[in-house]
N, C-alpha and C positions, 0 to 999 in steps of 0.2 A: 640127051636131055636138053630141053630148051632153057635158055637163060634170058634175063632182061637186065640191062644196065640201068642202075638208079643212083643218082648222086647222093652222097652223104650230106646231112645226117638222115635223110629220108629213108635210105636203106636200113640204117640201124633201127629207126622207129618201126619199120615193117617187121623185121626179123625178131624184134623183141616184143611184138604183140601190141604195140600202141596204135599204129596207123593201119586202118582197115580199107583204105582206098588209095590206089596209085593213079594219079592224074596224068592224062596224056592228051595230046592234040589229035590223036588218031584212035579209031575204034579197033577192036579185035573181036573175032568170032571164036578165038581160042578159049577153051575152058580146060582147066587141069593144072597139074603141078608144073612149077618152073623154079629154076635157081635164081636167087637174087645176087646180082653182080654189083658190087660197089664201084662206081666209076672212079677214075683217078682224080678228076677235078672236083674241087670244093673251095669256095672263097670264104673268107672270114665274114663277109656280108651275108652270104647264103646261110652260114652256120648261125649267125645271130638272128636272122629273120626266122629261120626254122625253130630255133629255141623259143623265140617270142610267141610264135603261133602255137607250139606245143604247150607252153605254159598257159596260154589263153584257153586251151581245150582241156588240159590235164591238171591244171592248178599251178600256182606260182612256185610251189616247192619242187616242181619237176626238174630233174637234172639230166643232162646229156653227158656222155663221156666228153672229156676235153677235146678240143679241135684236133690236136696231134695224136690223140688216142684212137680216133676212128679209122678203121682199116679201109684202104682204098686200093683199087686196081686188082680186084679179085672177087671170088665167090665168098659170100658171107652168110648165106642162108637159103631157105627154100620157103615157098608158099604155094597156094592154090588160087587160081582165078576162077571164081564161081559165077561172075556176071560182068557185063560191060554196060555202064549206065550213062545217061546224059543229064540226069538231074537226081538230086538226093538231098535229104536234110542232114546227112552225115557231116559233121564238122570238118572232116578231112577232105571232103569233096569240093573242088573248085573248078573242075572240068577243063575243057569242054567235055571230055570223056573220062570216065573213072572205071578202073578195073577193080571190082570188089574182091577182096582177098579173104582167105580163111586159112587156118592151120599153119600160120607162119612160125618158123623156128630158126634159130641161129645155129650155124655150124662153124667148125674151125676154119679159119681163113685159108683159102687156096688161091695163090696168085694166078691171075688169068687175064688176058687182054679182052676188053669189052668191044662191043660193036653197037651200032644203032639198031633199034627194033629188037625183035626176038632173034636170038642166034643159038646155034647148036654148040653144046660143050662136048668135046671129045671124051670118051669114057676113060682114057688114060689119065686125064686130069684128076 
């Protein structure tokens, strides 16, 4: 199964059904299911910036899990890529490319080392 490493709290927003577009600097022709891998790295500045953006889109009352509660360094969910876009009115799109997502869901955390780009998860994991 293919996986894509995404920094927190973006990964949490995707697998919990809030974020419908994953922004990248590269395009993909891949369409289909993939596992969402939460990268190990996340700074307090990234967390605060993402929370601010999420509140501007979802409302000021929106809450993320606390910084230390977000799982990192493993598989946290799954989603499906249905398109790759270069422009959109979706508030989660800021490009230059966006992977349009559907059917995202959270799964129990599975520790796993990430990689750049799409990578294959061994079935034993």
